[in-house]
ChimeraX commands (.cxc) that place a marker at each C-alpha (Angstrom):
marker #1 position 46.08,27.75,8.92 radius 0.5
marker #1 position 43.43,26.32,11.12 radius 0.5
marker #1 position 41.56,29.57,10.24 radius 0.5
marker #1 position 41.37,28.22,6.84 radius 0.5
marker #1 position 40.65,24.31,7.35 radius 0.5
marker #1 position 37.74,25.65,9.34 radius 0.5
marker #1 position 36.62,28.01,6.42 radius 0.5
marker #1 position 37.17,24.62,3.62 radius 0.5
marker #1 position 35.11,21.99,6.39 radius 0.5
marker #1 position 32.10,24.77,6.59 radius 0.5
marker #1 position 32.36,25.10,3.00 radius 0.5
marker #1 position 31.53,20.96,2.69 radius 0.5
marker #1 position 29.14,21.04,5.27 radius 0.5
marker #1 position 26.89,24.17,3.14 radius 0.5
marker #1 position 27.61,22.03,0.12 radius 0.5
marker #1 position 26.43,18.77,1.75 radius 0.5
marker #1 position 23.50,20.88,2.81 radius 0.5
marker #1 position 22.05,22.17,-0.50 radius 0.5
marker #1 position 22.50,18.86,-1.88 radius 0.5
marker #1 position 20.49,16.62,0.45 radius 0.5
marker #1 position 18.09,19.85,0.08 radius 0.5
marker #1 position 17.94,19.52,-3.87 radius 0.5
marker #1 position 17.57,15.37,-3.87 radius 0.5
marker #1 position 14.31,13.91,-2.81 radius 0.5
marker #1 position 15.65,11.25,-0.34 radius 0.5
marker #1 position 19.41,12.11,1.82 radius 0.5
marker #1 position 18.22,9.52,4.91 radius 0.5
marker #1 position 19.70,6.11,5.40 radius 0.5
marker #1 position 18.75,3.40,2.99 radius 0.5
marker #1 position 15.84,6.38,1.50 radius 0.5
marker #1 position 13.82,6.70,4.74 radius 0.5
marker #1 position 13.03,10.20,3.66 radius 0.5
marker #1 position 12.65,9.81,0.34 radius 0.5
marker #1 position 8.25,9.75,0.82 radius 0.5
marker #1 position 4.90,10.49,-0.75 radius 0.5
marker #1 position 2.33,12.32,0.55 radius 0.5
marker #1 position -1.50,11.20,-0.92 radius 0.5
marker #1 position -4.82,12.01,0.68 radius 0.5
marker #1 position -6.86,10.13,0.70 radius 0.5
marker #1 position -10.93,9.03,3.13 radius 0.5
marker #1 position -10.37,8.09,6.08 radius 0.5
marker #1 position -13.98,7.04,7.13 radius 0.5
marker #1 position -15.18,5.64,3.08 radius 0.5
marker #1 position -15.65,2.18,3.26 radius 0.5
marker #1 position -14.54,0.28,-0.26 radius 0.5
marker #1 position -12.72,3.08,-1.11 radius 0.5
marker #1 position -10.53,5.02,2.15 radius 0.5
marker #1 position -10.77,3.52,5.24 radius 0.5
marker #1 position -8.79,3.58,7.95 radius 0.5
marker #1 position -8.71,1.04,10.79 radius 0.5
marker #1 position -6.48,1.09,13.28 radius 0.5
marker #1 position -2.74,1.47,11.38 radius 0.5
marker #1 position -4.45,0.79,8.64 radius 0.5
marker #1 position -5.75,1.47,5.00 radius 0.5
marker #1 position -7.70,-0.16,2.77 radius 0.5
marker #1 position -10.33,0.89,-0.17 radius 0.5
marker #1 position -10.08,1.00,-3.44 radius 0.5
marker #1 position -8.31,4.78,-3.58 radius 0.5
marker #1 position -6.31,2.84,-1.70 radius 0.5
marker #1 position -4.90,0.37,-3.67 radius 0.5
marker #1 position -5.07,2.55,-7.03 radius 0.5
marker #1 position -2.71,5.10,-5.29 radius 0.5
marker #1 position -0.61,2.24,-4.52 radius 0.5
marker #1 position -0.16,0.87,-7.42 radius 0.5
marker #1 position 0.44,4.82,-8.80 radius 0.5
marker #1 position 2.85,5.90,-5.97 radius 0.5
marker #1 position 5.12,2.39,-6.98 radius 0.5
marker #1 position 5.08,3.58,-10.96 radius 0.5
marker #1 position 6.30,6.80,-9.21 radius 0.5
marker #1 position 8.93,4.79,-7.32 radius 0.5
marker #1 position 7.82,4.75,-4.04 radius 0.5
marker #1 position 7.28,1.27,-1.87 radius 0.5
marker #1 position 3.96,0.93,0.28 radius 0.5
marker #1 position 6.50,2.25,3.23 radius 0.5
marker #1 position 6.92,5.73,1.59 radius 0.5
marker #1 position 3.64,6.23,1.21 radius 0.5
marker #1 position 2.46,8.86,4.11 radius 0.5
marker #1 position -1.73,8.90,3.71 radius 0.5
marker #1 position -3.21,11.88,4.66 radius 0.5
marker #1 position -6.88,12.69,5.83 radius 0.5
marker #1 position -8.76,14.13,2.49 radius 0.5
marker #1 position -12.49,15.99,3.09 radius 0.5
marker #1 position -14.12,16.46,0.31 radius 0.5
marker #1 position -14.41,20.51,1.31 radius 0.5
marker #1 position -10.25,20.79,2.10 radius 0.5
marker #1 position -9.19,19.11,-1.47 radius 0.5
marker #1 position -8.29,22.41,-3.10 radius 0.5
marker #1 position -6.37,23.71,0.04 radius 0.5
marker #1 position -4.91,20.72,0.91 radius 0.5
marker #1 position -3.32,20.23,-2.70 radius 0.5
marker #1 position -2.75,24.93,-2.95 radius 0.5
marker #1 position -0.54,24.35,0.37 radius 0.5
marker #1 position 1.29,21.64,-0.60 radius 0.5
marker #1 position 0.15,19.88,2.55 radius 0.5
marker #1 position 0.16,16.80,0.20 radius 0.5
marker #1 position 1.44,15.37,-3.67 radius 0.5
marker #1 position -1.57,14.24,-4.97 radius 0.5
marker #1 position -5.15,13.19,-3.58 radius 0.5
marker #1 position -7.15,10.10,-4.69 radius 0.5
marker #1 position -10.40,10.48,-2.74 radius 0.5
marker #1 position -13.80,9.73,-5.05 radius 0.5
marker #1 position -12.38,13.31,-6.56 radius 0.5
marker #1 position -14.58,14.22,-9.18 radius 0.5
marker #1 position -12.78,16.50,-11.76 radius 0.5
marker #1 position -14.93,18.94,-13.34 radius 0.5
marker #1 position -14.54,22.85,-14.80 radius 0.5
marker #1 position -14.44,24.59,-11.30 radius 0.5
marker #1 position -11.97,22.62,-9.92 radius 0.5
marker #1 position -9.86,22.54,-12.81 radius 0.5
marker #1 position -9.31,26.63,-11.97 radius 0.5
marker #1 position -7.50,25.71,-8.84 radius 0.5
marker #1 position -5.88,22.03,-9.32 radius 0.5
marker #1 position -4.82,20.08,-12.03 radius 0.5
marker #1 position -6.35,16.49,-12.63 radius 0.5
marker #1 position -4.16,13.10,-13.79 radius 0.5
marker #1 position -6.52,10.80,-14.75 radius 0.5
marker #1 position -9.49,9.83,-15.07 radius 0.5
marker #1 position -9.27,6.70,-12.80 radius 0.5
marker #1 position -12.10,6.06,-12.63 radius 0.5
marker #1 position -15.71,6.72,-13.94 radius 0.5
marker #1 position -18.87,6.43,-11.38 radius 0.5
marker #1 position -22.28,7.10,-11.55 radius 0.5
marker #1 position -25.41,8.27,-8.89 radius 0.5
marker #1 position -27.14,4.66,-8.64 radius 0.5
marker #1 position -29.34,3.85,-5.68 radius 0.5
marker #1 position -28.82,0.89,-2.70 radius 0.5
marker #1 position -31.95,-0.45,-0.69 radius 0.5
marker #1 position -32.42,-3.50,1.15 radius 0.5
marker #1 position -31.25,-6.58,-0.74 radius 0.5
marker #1 position -35.29,-8.43,-0.37 radius 0.5
marker #1 position -36.65,-5.19,-2.55 radius 0.5
marker #1 position -38.74,-5.62,-5.07 radius 0.5
marker #1 position -40.48,-1.92,-6.10 radius 0.5
marker #1 position -37.30,0.56,-6.72 radius 0.5
marker #1 position -35.15,0.24,-9.69 radius 0.5
marker #1 position -34.16,3.30,-11.05 radius 0.5
marker #1 position -34.92,7.27,-9.48 radius 0.5
marker #1 position -38.62,7.52,-11.45 radius 0.5
marker #1 position -39.87,5.07,-8.33 radius 0.5
marker #1 position -39.02,7.25,-5.23 radius 0.5
marker #1 position -41.72,9.33,-5.41 radius 0.5
marker #1 position -43.33,8.54,-1.87 radius 0.5
marker #1 position -40.78,7.03,-0.60 radius 0.5
marker #1 position -37.79,7.99,1.83 radius 0.5
marker #1 position -34.41,8.84,0.48 radius 0.5
marker #1 position -31.24,9.21,2.28 radius 0.5
marker #1 position -28.02,11.10,1.48 radius 0.5
marker #1 position -25.43,12.69,3.45 radius 0.5
marker #1 position -25.92,16.12,4.87 radius 0.5
marker #1 position -24.02,18.27,2.06 radius 0.5
marker #1 position -24.66,16.48,-0.08 radius 0.5
marker #1 position -26.36,17.38,-4.09 radius 0.5
marker #1 position -27.46,13.73,-5.00 radius 0.5
marker #1 position -31.33,13.20,-3.00 radius 0.5
marker #1 position -31.90,17.08,-4.31 radius 0.5
marker #1 position -30.65,16.16,-7.67 radius 0.5
marker #1 position -33.38,13.24,-7.52 radius 0.5
marker #1 position -36.17,14.68,-6.34 radius 0.5
marker #1 position -35.47,17.96,-9.17 radius 0.5
marker #1 position -34.77,15.81,-11.62 radius 0.5
marker #1 position -36.97,12.46,-11.45 radius 0.5
marker #1 position -39.22,12.08,-7.89 radius 0.5
marker #1 position -40.26,15.62,-7.14 radius 0.5
marker #1 position -42.37,13.77,-3.92 radius 0.5
marker #1 position -39.49,12.09,-2.38 radius 0.5
marker #1 position -38.83,12.74,1.26 radius 0.5
marker #1 position -35.13,13.20,1.18 radius 0.5
marker #1 position -33.79,12.61,4.50 radius 0.5
marker #1 position -30.17,14.27,5.64 radius 0.5
marker #1 position -28.11,12.30,7.99 radius 0.5
marker #1 position -24.51,13.19,9.22 radius 0.5
marker #1 position -23.07,10.20,7.24 radius 0.5
marker #1 position -23.04,7.16,5.39 radius 0.5
marker #1 position -23.24,4.26,7.94 radius 0.5
marker #1 position -26.38,6.26,9.40 radius 0.5
marker #1 position -28.15,6.42,6.32 radius 0.5
marker #1 position -27.60,2.32,6.22 radius 0.5
marker #1 position -28.29,1.74,9.50 radius 0.5
marker #1 position -31.73,3.10,8.83 radius 0.5
marker #1 position -31.33,1.41,5.31 radius 0.5
marker #1 position -31.65,-1.84,7.06 radius 0.5
marker #1 position -33.60,-0.40,10.22 radius 0.5
marker #1 position -36.40,0.12,7.00 radius 0.5
marker #1 position -36.84,4.07,8.14 radius 0.5
marker #1 position -35.27,4.67,4.60 radius 0.5
marker #1 position -36.15,3.19,1.61 radius 0.5
marker #1 position -33.27,4.38,-0.08 radius 0.5
marker #1 position -29.86,5.51,-0.21 radius 0.5
marker #1 position -28.11,7.90,-3.05 radius 0.5
marker #1 position -24.90,8.45,-4.19 radius 0.5
marker #1 position -22.26,7.39,-6.57 radius 0.5
marker #1 position -22.53,4.13,-7.69 radius 0.5
marker #1 position -18.87,2.17,-5.81 radius 0.5
marker #1 position -19.30,4.58,-2.94 radius 0.5
marker #1 position -22.59,1.95,-2.40 radius 0.5
marker #1 position -20.90,-0.36,-3.71 radius 0.5
marker #1 position -18.10,-0.53,-0.77 radius 0.5
marker #1 position -20.17,0.20,2.07 radius 0.5
marker #1 position -22.68,-2.98,1.01 radius 0.5
marker #1 position -19.44,-4.78,0.34 radius 0.5
marker #1 position -17.80,-4.22,4.19 radius 0.5
marker #1 position -18.07,-7.86,6.69 radius 0.5
marker #1 position -21.87,-6.34,8.46 radius 0.5
marker #1 position -23.35,-5.42,5.45 radius 0.5
marker #1 position -22.53,-8.12,3.13 radius 0.5
marker #1 position -26.09,-9.91,1.43 radius 0.5
marker #1 position -27.84,-7.01,3.08 radius 0.5
marker #1 position -28.28,-5.04,0.59 radius 0.5
marker #1 position -28.02,-4.30,-3.63 radius 0.5
marker #1 position -27.73,-1.26,-6.16 radius 0.5
marker #1 position -30.22,-0.87,-9.10 radius 0.5
marker #1 position -27.54,-0.64,-11.08 radius 0.5
marker #1 position -29.36,2.45,-13.12 radius 0.5
marker #1 position -26.14,5.18,-12.75 radius 0.5
marker #1 position -28.03,8.36,-14.21 radius 0.5
marker #1 position -25.52,10.75,-14.07 radius 0.5
marker #1 position -20.92,10.29,-14.86 radius 0.5
marker #1 position -18.17,10.86,-12.40 radius 0.5
marker #1 position -15.06,10.91,-13.54 radius 0.5
marker #1 position -12.76,10.30,-10.60 radius 0.5
marker #1 position -8.85,12.06,-10.89 radius 0.5
marker #1 position -5.86,12.07,-9.25 radius 0.5
marker #1 position -5.49,15.40,-7.33 radius 0.5
marker #1 position -2.05,17.58,-8.03 radius 0.5
marker #1 position -0.79,20.75,-7.55 radius 0.5
marker #1 position -2.16,23.69,-9.70 radius 0.5
marker #1 position 1.25,23.70,-12.58 radius 0.5
marker #1 position 2.10,20.26,-11.80 radius 0.5
marker #1 position 4.37,18.51,-14.76 radius 0.5
marker #1 position 3.34,14.85,-13.20 radius 0.5
marker #1 position 0.31,14.30,-15.23 radius 0.5
marker #1 position 1.63,12.40,-18.24 radius 0.5
marker #1 position 3.35,10.20,-16.37 radius 0.5
marker #1 position 0.66,9.62,-13.85 radius 0.5
marker #1 position -1.98,8.64,-16.75 radius 0.5
marker #1 position 1.08,6.46,-18.07 radius 0.5
marker #1 position 1.10,4.83,-14.76 radius 0.5
marker #1 position -3.36,4.01,-14.60 radius 0.5
marker #1 position -3.08,3.00,-18.28 radius 0.5
marker #1 position -0.72,0.49,-17.35 radius 0.5
marker #1 position -3.46,-0.45,-13.82 radius 0.5
marker #1 position -5.73,-0.82,-17.08 radius 0.5
marker #1 position -3.70,-3.10,-19.27 radius 0.5
marker #1 position -2.17,-5.92,-16.72 radius 0.5
marker #1 position -5.21,-6.35,-14.90 radius 0.5
marker #1 position -4.97,-4.73,-11.71 radius 0.5
marker #1 position -7.64,-2.12,-12.31 radius 0.5
marker #1 position -10.20,-4.88,-11.99 radius 0.5
marker #1 position -8.61,-6.53,-9.42 radius 0.5
marker #1 position -8.96,-3.68,-7.79 radius 0.5
marker #1 position -12.33,-2.70,-8.55 radius 0.5
marker #1 position -13.63,-6.72,-7.88 radius 0.5
marker #1 position -11.41,-6.76,-4.17 radius 0.5
marker #1 position -13.21,-4.01,-2.97 radius 0.5
marker #1 position -17.01,-4.21,-4.06 radius 0.5
marker #1 position -16.71,-8.28,-3.43 radius 0.5
marker #1 position -20.34,-9.63,-1.67 radius 0.5
marker #1 position -22.19,-5.87,-3.36 radius 0.5
marker #1 position -23.28,-7.68,-6.92 radius 0.5
marker #1 position -21.62,-4.38,-8.02 radius 0.5
marker #1 position -20.99,-4.39,-11.78 radius 0.5
marker #1 position -19.24,-1.39,-12.92 radius 0.5
marker #1 position -20.14,0.81,-16.08 radius 0.5
marker #1 position -18.69,-1.66,-19.01 radius 0.5
marker #1 position -19.89,2.02,-21.80 radius 0.5
marker #1 position -17.73,3.95,-19.31 radius 0.5
marker #1 position -15.12,1.65,-17.77 radius 0.5
marker #1 position -12.17,0.79,-17.62 radius 0.5
marker #1 position -11.45,4.56,-17.73 radius 0.5
marker #1 position -9.22,6.28,-21.36 radius 0.5
marker #1 position -6.85,8.68,-19.15 radius 0.5
marker #1 position -5.43,11.79,-20.23 radius 0.5
marker #1 position -2.12,12.19,-21.78 radius 0.5
marker #1 position -1.67,15.34,-19.81 radius 0.5
marker #1 position -4.01,16.80,-17.28 radius 0.5
marker #1 position -7.44,16.07,-17.86 radius 0.5
marker link #1:1,2 radius 0.2
marker link #1:2,3 radius 0.2
marker link #1:3,4 radius 0.2
marker link #1:4,5 radius 0.2
marker link #1:5,6 radius 0.2
marker link #1:6,7 radius 0.2
marker link #1:7,8 radius 0.2
marker link #1:8,9 radius 0.2
marker link #1:9,10 radius 0.2
marker link #1:10,11 radius 0.2
marker link #1:11,12 radius 0.2
marker link #1:12,13 radius 0.2
marker link #1:13,14 radius 0.2
marker link #1:14,15 radius 0.2
marker link #1:15,16 radius 0.2
marker link #1:16,17 radius 0.2
marker link #1:17,18 radius 0.2
marker link #1:18,19 radius 0.2
marker link #1:19,20 radius 0.2
marker link #1:20,21 radius 0.2
marker link #1:21,22 radius 0.2
marker link #1:22,23 radius 0.2
marker link #1:23,24 radius 0.2
marker link #1:24,25 radius 0.2
marker link #1:25,26 radius 0.2
marker link #1:26,27 radius 0.2
marker link #1:27,28 radius 0.2
marker link #1:28,29 radius 0.2
marker link #1:29,30 radius 0.2
marker link #1:30,31 radius 0.2
marker link #1:31,32 radius 0.2
marker link #1:32,33 radius 0.2
marker link #1:33,34 radius 0.2
marker link #1:34,35 radius 0.2
marker link #1:35,36 radius 0.2
marker link #1:36,37 radius 0.2
marker link #1:37,38 radius 0.2
marker link #1:38,39 radius 0.2
marker link #1:39,40 radius 0.2
marker link #1:40,41 radius 0.2
marker link #1:41,42 radius 0.2
marker link #1:42,43 radius 0.2
marker link #1:43,44 radius 0.2
marker link #1:44,45 radius 0.2
marker link #1:45,46 radius 0.2
marker link #1:46,47 radius 0.2
marker link #1:47,48 radius 0.2
marker link #1:48,49 radius 0.2
marker link #1:49,50 radius 0.2
marker link #1:50,51 radius 0.2
marker link #1:51,52 radius 0.2
marker link #1:52,53 radius 0.2
marker link #1:53,54 radius 0.2
marker link #1:54,55 radius 0.2
marker link #1:55,56 radius 0.2
marker link #1:56,57 radius 0.2
marker link #1:57,58 radius 0.2
marker link #1:58,59 radius 0.2
marker link #1:59,60 radius 0.2
marker link #1:60,61 radius 0.2
marker link #1:61,62 radius 0.2
marker link #1:62,63 radius 0.2
marker link #1:63,64 radius 0.2
marker link #1:64,65 radius 0.2
marker link #1:65,66 radius 0.2
marker link #1:66,67 radius 0.2
marker link #1:67,68 radius 0.2
marker link #1:68,69 radius 0.2
marker link #1:69,70 radius 0.2
marker link #1:70,71 radius 0.2
marker link #1:71,72 radius 0.2
marker link #1:72,73 radius 0.2
marker link #1:73,74 radius 0.2
marker link #1:74,75 radius 0.2
marker link #1:75,76 radius 0.2
marker link #1:76,77 radius 0.2
marker link #1:77,78 radius 0.2
marker link #1:78,79 radius 0.2
marker link #1:79,80 radius 0.2
marker link #1:80,81 radius 0.2
marker link #1:81,82 radius 0.2
marker link #1:82,83 radius 0.2
marker link #1:83,84 radius 0.2
marker link #1:84,85 radius 0.2
marker link #1:85,86 radius 0.2
marker link #1:86,87 radius 0.2
marker link #1:87,88 radius 0.2
marker link #1:88,89 radius 0.2
marker link #1:89,90 radius 0.2
marker link #1:90,91 radius 0.2
marker link #1:91,92 radius 0.2
marker link #1:92,93 radius 0.2
marker link #1:93,94 radius 0.2
marker link #1:94,95 radius 0.2
marker link #1:95,96 radius 0.2
marker link #1:96,97 radius 0.2
marker link #1:97,98 radius 0.2
marker link #1:98,99 radius 0.2
marker link #1:99,100 radius 0.2
marker link #1:100,101 radius 0.2
marker link #1:101,102 radius 0.2
marker link #1:102,103 radius 0.2
marker link #1:103,104 radius 0.2
marker link #1:104,105 radius 0.2
marker link #1:105,106 radius 0.2
marker link #1:106,107 radius 0.2
marker link #1:107,108 radius 0.2
marker link #1:108,109 radius 0.2
marker link #1:109,110 radius 0.2
marker link #1:110,111 radius 0.2
marker link #1:111,112 radius 0.2
marker link #1:112,113 radius 0.2
marker link #1:113,114 radius 0.2
marker link #1:114,115 radius 0.2
marker link #1:115,116 radius 0.2
marker link #1:116,117 radius 0.2
marker link #1:117,118 radius 0.2
marker link #1:118,119 radius 0.2
marker link #1:119,120 radius 0.2
marker link #1:120,121 radius 0.2
marker link #1:121,122 radius 0.2
marker link #1:122,123 radius 0.2
marker link #1:123,124 radius 0.2
marker link #1:124,125 radius 0.2
marker link #1:125,126 radius 0.2
marker link #1:126,127 radius 0.2
marker link #1:127,128 radius 0.2
marker link #1:128,129 radius 0.2
marker link #1:129,130 radius 0.2
marker link #1:130,131 radius 0.2
marker link #1:131,132 radius 0.2
marker link #1:132,133 radius 0.2
marker link #1:133,134 radius 0.2
marker link #1:134,135 radius 0.2
marker link #1:135,136 radius 0.2
marker link #1:136,137 radius 0.2
marker link #1:137,138 radius 0.2
marker link #1:138,139 radius 0.2
marker link #1:139,140 radius 0.2
marker link #1:140,141 radius 0.2
marker link #1:141,142 radius 0.2
marker link #1:142,143 radius 0.2
marker link #1:143,144 radius 0.2
marker link #1:144,145 radius 0.2
marker link #1:145,146 radius 0.2
marker link #1:146,147 radius 0.2
marker link #1:147,148 radius 0.2
marker link #1:148,149 radius 0.2
marker link #1:149,150 radius 0.2
marker link #1:150,151 radius 0.2
marker link #1:151,152 radius 0.2
marker link #1:152,153 radius 0.2
marker link #1:153,154 radius 0.2
marker link #1:154,155 radius 0.2
marker link #1:155,156 radius 0.2
marker link #1:156,157 radius 0.2
marker link #1:157,158 radius 0.2
marker link #1:158,159 radius 0.2
marker link #1:159,160 radius 0.2
marker link #1:160,161 radius 0.2
marker link #1:161,162 radius 0.2
marker link #1:162,163 radius 0.2
marker link #1:163,164 radius 0.2
marker link #1:164,165 radius 0.2
marker link #1:165,166 radius 0.2
marker link #1:166,167 radius 0.2
marker link #1:167,168 radius 0.2
marker link #1:168,169 radius 0.2
marker link #1:169,170 radius 0.2
marker link #1:170,171 radius 0.2
marker link #1:171,172 radius 0.2
marker link #1:172,173 radius 0.2
marker link #1:173,174 radius 0.2
marker link #1:174,175 radius 0.2
marker link #1:175,176 radius 0.2
marker link #1:176,177 radius 0.2
marker link #1:177,178 radius 0.2
marker link #1:178,179 radius 0.2
marker link #1:179,180 radius 0.2
marker link #1:180,181 radius 0.2
marker link #1:181,182 radius 0.2
marker link #1:182,183 radius 0.2
marker link #1:183,184 radius 0.2
marker link #1:184,185 radius 0.2
marker link #1:185,186 radius 0.2
marker link #1:186,187 radius 0.2
marker link #1:187,188 radius 0.2
marker link #1:188,189 radius 0.2
marker link #1:189,190 radius 0.2
marker link #1:190,191 radius 0.2
marker link #1:191,192 radius 0.2
marker link #1:192,193 radius 0.2
marker link #1:193,194 radius 0.2
marker link #1:194,195 radius 0.2
marker link #1:195,196 radius 0.2
marker link #1:196,197 radius 0.2
marker link #1:197,198 radius 0.2
marker link #1:198,199 radius 0.2
marker link #1:199,200 radius 0.2
marker link #1:200,201 radius 0.2
marker link #1:201,202 radius 0.2
marker link #1:202,203 radius 0.2
marker link #1:203,204 radius 0.2
marker link #1:204,205 radius 0.2
marker link #1:205,206 radius 0.2
marker link #1:206,207 radius 0.2
marker link #1:207,208 radius 0.2
marker link #1:208,209 radius 0.2
marker link #1:209,210 radius 0.2
marker link #1:210,211 radius 0.2
marker link #1:211,212 radius 0.2
marker link #1:212,213 radius 0.2
marker link #1:213,214 radius 0.2
marker link #1:214,215 radius 0.2
marker link #1:215,216 radius 0.2
marker link #1:216,217 radius 0.2
marker link #1:217,218 radius 0.2
marker link #1:218,219 radius 0.2
marker link #1:219,220 radius 0.2
marker link #1:220,221 radius 0.2
marker link #1:221,222 radius 0.2
marker link #1:222,223 radius 0.2
marker link #1:223,224 radius 0.2
marker link #1:224,225 radius 0.2
marker link #1:225,226 radius 0.2
marker link #1:226,227 radius 0.2
marker link #1:227,228 radius 0.2
marker link #1:228,229 radius 0.2
marker link #1:229,230 radius 0.2
marker link #1:230,231 radius 0.2
marker link #1:231,232 radius 0.2
marker link #1:232,233 radius 0.2
marker link #1:233,234 radius 0.2
marker link #1:234,235 radius 0.2
marker link #1:235,236 radius 0.2
marker link #1:236,237 radius 0.2
marker link #1:237,238 radius 0.2
marker link #1:238,239 radius 0.2
marker link #1:239,240 radius 0.2
marker link #1:240,241 radius 0.2
marker link #1:241,242 radius 0.2
marker link #1:242,243 radius 0.2
marker link #1:243,244 radius 0.2
marker link #1:244,245 radius 0.2
marker link #1:245,246 radius 0.2
marker link #1:246,247 radius 0.2
marker link #1:247,248 radius 0.2
marker link #1:248,249 radius 0.2
marker link #1:249,250 radius 0.2
marker link #1:250,251 radius 0.2
marker link #1:251,252 radius 0.2
marker link #1:252,253 radius 0.2
marker link #1:253,254 radius 0.2
marker link #1:254,255 radius 0.2
marker link #1:255,256 radius 0.2
marker link #1:256,257 radius 0.2
marker link #1:257,258 radius 0.2
marker link #1:258,259 radius 0.2
marker link #1:259,260 radius 0.2
marker link #1:260,261 radius 0.2
marker link #1:261,262 radius 0.2
marker link #1:262,263 radius 0.2
marker link #1:263,264 radius 0.2
marker link #1:264,265 radius 0.2
marker link #1:265,266 radius 0.2
marker link #1:266,267 radius 0.2
marker link #1:267,268 radius 0.2
marker link #1:268,269 radius 0.2
marker link #1:269,270 radius 0.2
marker link #1:270,271 radius 0.2
marker link #1:271,272 radius 0.2
marker link #1:272,273 radius 0.2
marker link #1:273,274 radius 0.2
marker link #1:274,275 radius 0.2
marker link #1:275,276 radius 0.2
view
């Protein structure tokens, strides 16, 4: 009899464990019901870690999307996702999604899926607010142009628009901003919303401006593991974010003070129903 009872108890315990593993949450009050979202930790205005807090347009977008998927802000685990590691992080299931200025490209779609886009960026230039000489990439001949090491943005300008531009590669956008303020460079280039985020931070407000002449198109998508079934619900959430005014509020909030205006021909975005 005792042995029979032990078997019953063990069987019940095994079933309980299996039930827990099959559910998204088994902790008290759903404490284990979490979503891991990859963002940048070092991009002011987009994805930025300040102590234990996180801020930026990508953070706001990701928080909104997570909410539509049934996760509260305290159920989000933010994971640093450097550009070079994003595909591997999704393939290895280190994150559930990535919202980190992640451009949708055919090459990337071979290894990951994308929902979206949630923003359409374009390469632009950031100059000192008093600058009256540089209005676009064609004005950069003989000028010192900064971008970060490993980026193709500055080289693209030299190849297509200003072959006599002097390229200056530094380790970070923060270093480029410092060089721009000191007058050691004439312009900084990357995607427009990244530049706007840099220009809108407290110490930079009012010092710089974007030329507003974008000359590429970068569709930012929500990166997801290959073979996901979540593209339709995330794309639907992006549409809701646009329709209820949250998208524009997030853009304005995170670019305030930079003079930035998003490209109204490409934005707000129109996500595809399935994976992009």
